[in-house]
C-alpha positions in Angstrom: 8.7 7.7 -11.8 6.1 9.3 -13.5 2.3 8.9 -13.8 2.6 8.5 -17.2 2.9 10.7 -20.5 1.2 11.9 -24.1 2.4 11.0 -27.1 0.9 14.3 -28.9 0.4 17.8 -27.3 -2.1 19.1 -24.7 -4.2 21.2 -23.7 -2.1 23.9 -21.6 -4.2 23.7 -18.4 -2.6 20.3 -18.1 0.4 20.1 -16.0 3.2 18.4 -18.6 6.7 19.0 -19.7 8.4 18.0 -22.8 11.2 15.2 -22.7 12.4 11.6 -23.3 14.0 10.0 -21.1 15.0 6.7 -23.3 16.7 9.3 -25.9 15.0 7.1 -29.0 12.7 8.4 -30.7 10.8 11.6 -30.3 9.8 14.2 -27.2 6.8 13.3 -25.5 4.8 15.4 -23.0 5.4 13.7 -19.6 2.7 14.2 -16.3 4.8 16.1 -13.7 2.9 13.8 -11.0 5.0 10.9 -9.7 5.2 7.6 -7.6 8.0 7.7 -5.4 6.9 6.2 -1.9 8.9 2.7 -1.4 5.3 1.3 -0.2 3.0 1.4 -2.9 1.6 -0.8 -5.8 3.9 1.0 -8.2 6.9 -0.7 -6.8 6.3 -3.0 -9.3 7.0 -0.8 -12.0 10.7 -0.2 -10.3 10.9 -3.7 -10.5 10.1 -4.0 -14.1 12.8 -1.6 -14.7 15.4 -2.8 -12.9 14.8 -6.3 -13.7 14.9 -5.4 -17.9 17.7 -2.8 -17.2 15.8 0.1 -17.8 16.4 1.7 -14.8 19.3 1.8 -12.3 19.2 -0.2 -9.7 19.4 3.1 -7.4 15.8 4.0 -8.1 14.6 1.5 -5.6 16.3 3.3 -3.3 15.2 7.0 -4.4 11.7 6.3 -3.1 10.8 7.3 0.5 10.3 4.7 3.2 9.1 8.1 4.8 9.7 11.8 4.3 12.4 13.5 6.8 11.7 13.3 10.6 13.3 17.2 10.1 10.4 20.0 11.4 10.5 21.6 8.0 8.6 18.5 7.2 5.8 18.5 9.7 2.7 18.3 7.9 2.2 15.0 8.0 0.0 13.1 10.5 2.7 11.7 12.3 6.9 12.4 13.1 8.7 9.3 11.7 11.3 7.5 13.4 14.8 6.3 12.0 17.9 5.9 11.1 19.7 6.6 7.7 21.5 4.1 6.0 23.4 4.2 2.3 23.0 1.9 -0.4 24.7 1.6 -4.1 25.6 5.3 -3.0 21.9 6.6 -1.9 21.2 8.0 1.6 18.1 6.4 2.6 16.2 7.8 5.5 14.8 4.7 7.0 12.0 6.1 8.6 8.6 4.4 10.3 5.4 5.1 12.0 4.7 3.7 15.3 1.0 2.5 16.0 0.1 0.0 18.4 3.1 -1.1 20.0 4.8 -1.2 16.3 6.9 0.7 14.2 5.5 0.0 10.6 7.3 1.8 7.0 3.9 3.6 5.8 2.4 3.8 2.4 0.7 6.9 0.9 -2.7 6.3 2.0 -2.2 3.4 4.6 -3.8 0.7 2.1 -3.7 -2.8 2.3 -3.0 -3.2 -1.3 0.2 -0.6 -1.5 1.9 -2.7 0.8 0.9 -6.0 -0.9 0.1 -6.0 -4.3 4.0 -6.4 -5.4 3.9 -9.1 -3.0 1.9 -11.2 -5.4 3.9 -11.4 -7.9 7.5 -11.4 -5.8 8.4 -13.4 -2.6 9.6 -9.7 -1.1 9.2 -11.4 2.3 11.8 -14.4 1.5 13.9 -12.0 -0.8 14.1 -8.8 1.8 13.6 -10.5 5.0 14.7 -7.6 7.0 12.8 -4.9 5.1 9.7 -6.3 3.7 9.8 -9.6 5.6 8.9 -7.5 8.3 6.8 -4.4 7.0 3.9 -6.9 5.2 2.9 -9.0 8.2 3.2 -6.2 10.6 0.7 -3.8 8.2 -1.6 -6.6 7.8 -1.6 -6.8 11.7 -1.8 -3.1 12.2 -5.0 -3.6 9.5 -6.3 -6.2 11.7 -5.7 -4.2 15.2 -7.6 -1.1 13.4 -10.6 -2.6 12.6 -11.2 -5.2 15.7 -9.9 -3.1 18.3 -9.0 0.8 17.4 -12.5 1.2 15.3 -14.2 -1.9 16.8 -16.1 -2.2 13.5 -15.7 -6.1 14.2 -14.1 -6.4 10.4 -10.9 -5.5 8.8 -8.8 -4.8 5.3 -9.0 -1.6 4.4 -8.2 -0.4 0.3 -9.3 1.4 -2.4 -12.4 -0.1 -3.9 -15.8 0.6 -4.9 -17.4 3.1 -2.6 -21.1 1.4 -1.0 -22.4 4.9 -1.3 -21.9 5.2 -5.0 -18.7 5.8 -7.1 -15.0 4.9 -5.8 -13.1 5.8 -3.2 -9.6 5.2 -1.4 -9.8 3.4 1.7 -7.3 2.4 4.2 -6.1 2.9 7.7 -5.0 6.9 8.4 -2.2 6.4 10.9 -0.6 3.8 8.1 -0.5 6.9 5.4 1.6 9.8 5.2 -1.1 12.0 3.1 -2.1 14.8 5.4 -5.4 14.0 4.9 -5.3 10.4 4.8 -7.4 7.1 3.2 -9.9 6.9 5.6 -11.2 3.4 7.1 -14.8 4.9 7.4 -17.6 6.9 5.8 -17.3 9.8 7.6 -13.9 10.5 6.8 -12.4 10.2 9.9 -9.0 12.0 10.6 -6.2 10.4 12.4 -3.8 13.3 13.8 -0.9 12.6 16.5 1.0 16.0 16.0 4.8 15.9 14.6 6.5 16.2 17.6 6.5 19.5 19.6 6.6 21.9 16.1 2.8 20.6 15.3 0.5 19.6 18.0 -2.2 16.7 17.7 -5.8 17.7 16.0 -7.6 14.4 16.8 -4.9 11.6 18.3 -7.9 9.0 19.8 -10.3 9.6 16.9 -14.4 7.7 17.1 -14.9 5.9 14.2 -18.5 5.6 12.4 -19.2 3.1 9.5 -16.1 1.4 8.2 -16.1 0.1 5.2 -14.3 -3.3 4.4 -13.0 -4.7 1.2 -12.2 -8.2 0.5 -9.5 -8.4 -1.7 -7.6 -6.7 1.3 -8.4 -9.8 3.2 -7.3 -11.7 0.4 -4.1 -10.0 0.1 -3.9 -10.4 3.9 -4.3 -14.2 3.8 -0.6 -14.7 2.4 0.5 -13.7 5.9 -2.0 -14.1 8.2 -4.1 -17.1 6.8 -6.6 -18.2 9.5 -7.4 -15.0 10.7 -8.1 -13.7 7.2 -10.1 -16.6 6.0 -12.1 -16.4 9.5 -12.8 -12.4 8.9 -14.0 -13.5 5.0 -16.1 -16.0 6.2 -17.7 -13.6 8.5 -18.3 -10.8 6.0 -20.1 -13.4 3.7 -22.3 -14.6 6.4 -22.9 -11.9 8.7 -22.7 -9.0 6.4 -23.9 -10.9 3.4 -21.5 -9.5 0.9 -21.5 -12.4 -1.5 -23.3 -12.9 -4.6 -23.6 -14.7 -7.9 -19.7 -13.4 -8.6 -18.4 -14.0 -5.4 -17.5 -11.1 -2.6 -18.9 -8.0 -3.9 -16.3 -5.0 -3.5 -16.8 -3.3 -0.5 -19.4 -3.2 2.2 -20.1 -1.1 4.8 -20.1 -2.5 8.4 -22.6 -0.7 10.4 -24.9 0.5 7.9 -25.1 -2.8 5.9 -24.6 -1.1 2.6 -22.9 -2.9 0.1 -21.6 -1.7 -3.4 -22.6 -4.9 -5.6 -19.7 -4.3 -8.1 -17.0 -6.9 -8.9 -13.8 -4.2 -9.9 -11.7 -6.8 -12.1 -8.5 -5.1 -10.3 -9.5 -6.1 -6.8 -11.2 -9.8 -8.3 -7.4 -10.2 -10.0 -5.8 -9.7 -6.7 -8.2 -11.7 -5.1 -7.4 -15.2 -7.9 -3.6 -13.9 -7.1 -3.9 -14.6 -3.3 -5.7 -17.8 -3.8 -3.3 -19.0 -6.5 -0.1 -18.1 -3.6 -1.8 -19.6 -0.9 -3.9 -22.5 -2.0 -1.4 -23.0 -5.0 1.6 -23.4 -3.4 2.8 -19.8 -4.4 2.2 -20.4 -8.2 1.8 -16.9 -9.5 5.3 -16.2 -7.8 6.8 -19.3 -9.3 5.4 -18.0 -12.5 6.6 -14.2 -12.6 9.7 -14.8 -10.0 12.2 -16.8 -12.4 15.7 -17.6 -11.3 16.7 -14.6 -13.6 14.4 -12.2 -12.0 15.9 -13.0 -8.5 19.6 -12.8 -9.9 18.5 -9.3 -10.9 16.0 -8.1 -8.0 17.1 -10.0 -5.0 20.4 -8.6 -4.3 18.8 -5.2 -5.1 16.0 -5.3 -2.3 17.9 -7.8 -0.1 20.4 -6.0 1.7 17.9 -3.4 3.2 17.0 -3.1 6.6 13.6 -1.1 7.3 13.4 0.5 11.0 10.1 -1.7 11.4 9.4 -3.7 14.6 7.6 -4.4 17.4 
């Protein structure tokens, strides 16, 4: 899945190539960056393509669960564990990362919305109980454990959002991401690296974290799996950190400095509203999107997979 395309020629310094994947109409200029991890908000694009018959079902299994366990792939911060399985003729390495007594299929950066944004629309834990049904609650548990125990912020929920210091930044739990230099959970960009087996030694297996930044929309997404814990977390973010204004929760807050990103991003507010709809409205967003036609097209594809995730 390409990041996008241009419909007219672009300057030579842009990394593009000319082509036409659908075979109708003129050529376009495709970007060279791809979204190719399963734990990503962009898997909804694959779902839409499968539902509409525009991409083959194999596209779902062509994305990485983790990068290979081979020593040739030793640049990520952790060596995965897992097994190989075959689905629709595609060999899939069902890899997972080990973190705080669990095995979790990571995303690129370890953020909450990579794992849970498509879950707003598709009841993944019901349609795919041996994959997403295991991974989603474990990802929430891991984010909670990182914020409350490992980093000691006293709050949790980490996803890309407004930076309290200005601009926009990617936040996440570094240990849950394949990106070598991480999505970090604090303003100091504290790196977590336990090494890659015997090939590459650890550089920072026991980091000391700084000014953590929590993002309320991440806690709202988690509410679909840990309603009580997520609600309690949000109540404390409102009362103790005062990260609540006339438009609802502000976009992010730094837990130690108390600095607040006093902005509302439409993307993040949409995730909040969608999660509220599913939790308080008996899955209303999912019921609207995941019709019987969608279920017939998608459930047989995602429902057969078994992740290596578990306790």
